[in-house]
C-alpha positions, 0 to 999 in steps of 0.5 A: 884797794883794787881798781880794775877796768876790764872787758870781762865779766866779774863774779860777785861771790868770788870778788867779795870772798877775795876782798874779805879773805883773811881779814877777821876784823871785817864786820860789814861788806857793802857792795853795789852792782850796776847793770845794763837796762833795756830801757833808757829815757823811754827808749829801748836799748839793744846794746851799750858801749862804754869807752874810757881813757886808759890810765886816766880812768884808773887814776880817777877811780883811785882818787875817788876811793882814796877820798872815801878812805879819808872820810870813813874807816875802811879796811879795803875797797874794790872797784871793777868797771867794764868797758866795751859792748854790753847787752841788757842784763850785763853787769857794768860796775862793782863797788865793794867796801869792807869796814868794821861797821855797816854805817861807814861801809854803806856811806863809803859805797854810796860815795864811791858810786856817786863820784864814779858816775860824775867824775870818772872818764867813761863815755856811753853810747847806746844802740836804740831802734832810732840808731846810736846815741851818746848818753849825756850825764844826768842832772840827778847824778850831779845832784847826788854828789852835793850831799857829800860836799864838806 
């Protein structure tokens, strides 16, 4: 399991190759890459700045991945989340998981991103033509995690 919070961009091909390296039992790799949109709630977005609480954020991400590993038979997982100023089209987040079978890999990847969106301490500020604004949590993100309640 690898958790990284960083300002630098990441290369999807390199990260996936490292995640599965020397693990011939892997039969499925599922990943999600989130990117900055140029439009949010009908308003143009020129830039998004992500802030976090160092130490606390990484711990929250680790806890989410450990929950996924407890639910599904995963070989490995990777979460990279960028912070700092980002422009439209920039990559924000990578969640990748490896497993023997696709069903477990898809479910675990979706679980991790759903919980990351609601439970990880990140704060977003967007620069719009009307000025800067903090982005509130979405009701749809809260609703998404309800399907995982046991």
